[in-house]
N, C-alpha and C positions, 0 to 999 in steps of 0.2 A: 165516604172513602173507606174501603175495607182495609183491615189491619192484618198483616201477615203474622203468622205464628212466630217467625223468627224475630220480628220487631218486638213482640211481647216478651220474648225470652232474652233479648240482647240489649234492650234500652237501658241506659244508665243516666244518672243525674249528671249534669254539666254545670259547673260554676265558673269556668274559665273560657272566655270567648275571644275570638280573634279581632274584634272591633269593626268588622265589616257590617255595613247596613244590610238589612234584608233585601234580597232581590225582589223585583216586582212580582215574579211568578210565585215565589214562596209566600209573599205577603197576600197576594190574591187568593192563593190556595187556602191559607188560614182563614181569611175572611169568609170563604165559601163554606168551610167547616162550621164556622159560627152560625151561618145562616141556615145550614141544614141540620144543626144539632136538635135532637128531640129532647123532651123532658126526661128527667131521671126516672127510675123505677117507681118512685112514690109520687110523681107528678110535678115536682119542682123544676122550674126552668131557669137556670142561671143566665144572667147577662154577661157576656164576655166582650172585653174591648182589647184591641191590640194597640198598645202605646208605643209608637214608632218614633225613635229619636230623629231619624232622617226626615220623615214627613213633617215633624215638628220644627225642623230647622236647627237641630242641635248638632253642631259640627264635632264637638268633643265627645268621644264615646263614654268618657268617665262621667259626663253630666247626665246620661240616661238613668243609671242606677240611682243617682242622687235625687231624682224626682220622686222615687218611692222608697228610698232607703237602701236596704240590703246590707248596711253596716260593714262594708268591706268584704263580705262573704262572696260576692259575685264581682267579676272583673270583665271589662270589655263588652258588656251586653249593650246592644243598641236598640233592642225592642223587648217589650214585656207584655205578658198576658195578665190581665187584671179582670177579676170576675166578682159579681155580686149576686145574691139570691134572697128572695123574700124569707124572712124569719118564720119558720113553721116547723112542726115535727118532721124529722127526717130530712130537713133542708140540707144538712151537711153531707148526708149520704148521697143525696141527689147531686149536690155540687161536685163531690168527689167523682161520681160516675161520669158526669158530663165533662168536667174539666180534664179528667184522665183521657177521655176520648180525643180531646184536642191535643194533649201532650203526645199521645201515641201517633196521631196523624202527623204531627210535627216530626217525630222520630222517624216515621216512614219516609220523610223527605230528606233525611240526613241532618235535621236541625236538632240542636241541643236544647234541653229544658231542665228545670229543677224546681220541684215543689218547694215553696217557702211559706210556712205558716206563722212564723214568729219573727224571723230576722228581716223585717221590712217595716217601713213607716205606714201604719194603717191610715193615718191622717192624710198623707200625700196620695196614697193609693185610692182612698175614698174620694178625694177631689178629682182624681183622674177618671174615675169611673162614674162620677156623679151619684154617689151613694145616697139612696133615699132613707127616710127616717126608720122604716121598718125592714130594712135590708141588712144582711150580713155580708162581710167581706172576708171569706174564710182563708183565702190563699192567693198567691200570685206566682208567676214563673217568668224568669228571663227566657228569651227564645232567640236563637241565632246560630252562628257557625262556631263549632268548638275550636278552641285554640290547640295548637300542637302540643303544648305542655300546660299542665296545671300550675297555678300559682301556689306558693307555699301555704297561703291561707286556705286555699281550696283543699290541698292535700291534708292539712291538719284538721280542717272541718270535717272532711270525709271520714278520716280516721276516728275522730271524736264521736261522730254520729253513727258509727258502725255501718256505713253505707254499703260496704261490700259483704256484710254478713247476712245470712238468712237462717231461720230456724230449720232444723232438719225435718224431713218429710214426716217422721213418726209423731212429731209434736203438733202437726198442723192438720193432718188428714186422717179421718176415722171411718171405720166400717160399721154402720148401723147405730153406733152410740159413741159418745166421747170416751176416750180411754182405750178403745180397741183400734190400734193402728191399722190403716188401710194398706195392704200390700201393694207395692208399686208394680209388681209383675201381673200379667194377665189382664191389664186394663185397656190395652190397645191404645187408641188415640187419646183416651181419657188421661193417660199418664202425662202426655204433653200438655193437656188442658190444666191439670192440677199443677204441673210445674210452672206454667205461665202465671198462675195465681201466686205460687210461692215466690216468684221473682218480682211481684208487684211492689212498688214503693210504699212505704208507710212512715209515719212520723217517728224519728229516731230509730227506725227499723224495728219497731216493737211488734209488728204483725199481730194486732189484737183480735184476729179472727181465726175461727176454726171451721173446717168443712167436714160435714158428716154425709157420706154417701149412703142413702137409704135404699136405693134401688138403681139399676142402670138408668142414667139420665136424670135422676132426682137427687139433688144435693141441698142439704140445709147449711145455711151460714149462721154460725154462732158468734157472739161477741164476748171476748174475754177482756172486759173493760178495766183499765186502771183509772179509777174515778178521778183521782187528784190530777193526773196527767191530762185526761180527756177534757177536763173542765178548767184547766189553767188559764185559758184564753176566753173564758165565758163572755158572751153567749155562744161563741164558736166552739163546737165539739170536735176537737182535733182528731180523735180516734174514729169518729163516725165518718170523717172524710176518708179514712183508710178503708172502712167497710165499703163505701161507694167505689173506691178504686179497685178493690178485690172483685166486686160485683161486675165491674166493667171488663176486667180481665177474663172472667169466666165467659161472659157474653161474647167477647171478641174471639177468644180461643175456640169456642164452639163454632162460631161462624166460619173461622179460618179452616176448620176441619169438616165443614159441610153439614154442621148440625144446626137445628133450629131449637128455640126455646125462649123462655121469658122468666123474669123474676116475679114472684108472688108472695104475699104474706098469708100463710095458712093458719087459721086458729088452732087446729089440732096439733101443729108442730110446736106451738108456743109452750105447751105444757111438758114437753119431753126433756129439755136440758136440765141438768142439775148444776148447782153452784160449783164453780164461779162463772158458768156460762149463761148467757141470755140469748134467746132466739131473736134473729133479725129478719131473715127472709129465706125462701126456698126457690131454687132453680128447678123448673120443670121443663125438661127437654128430651131430645132424642137420645136413645141409648148408644 
């Protein structure tokens, strides 16, 4: 399913749902996205399961979140996306890339979602997805129809997490080298592509990535890691999920503007960044 640029720019986290079960058409569409999902840029292929309260015979909407936790942060959700991936280098980046594709596909159908990396019961979610010994369970998301109003807990959590804030353009996008801000003017469609990345979700809205435009169509992704935060849920690397999410936003935004390209890891790019940045990958695409 192709993702419209407007979906990349407008999608927001939803924690308050109206309690309706997923309609069959939406459930089937999500299952089709699972089936068609390709591996992430580094080869990891997550397993995604739709945990549907209606299919499981749970009449009470409040019992669906109870199956995998959410600790009161989410209300009214009747279905959840739960995923697992083999533990390997770059597994969390691959998971973030693939899972965000599903989140965006859901948003394109008018469904609400919310990445949850810590506020859920990993034990219950692991049982739901049948987690294997050498697999990670990096994140889950409720999925359903947004409520007309947010709950007070939702509003407070959104404020505390800084969900509506984003770093300014000059702190995220650079021209040729870190520290040299990329002008927003004169970029044509690339201005919208970069903005779609700026709007991408990240844990606690920390946006631990930077993009360096080396040439038209060539962009380096750098990692500004907060080591303590990234490894707080070891072995899950929380901020590496964010890298994968940002990578997916570039890929989808390029496709939405008629461009082709792919992510690659180039040895010569790895030696260019200076501390506190680390090289992660390079987008090679159309100008």
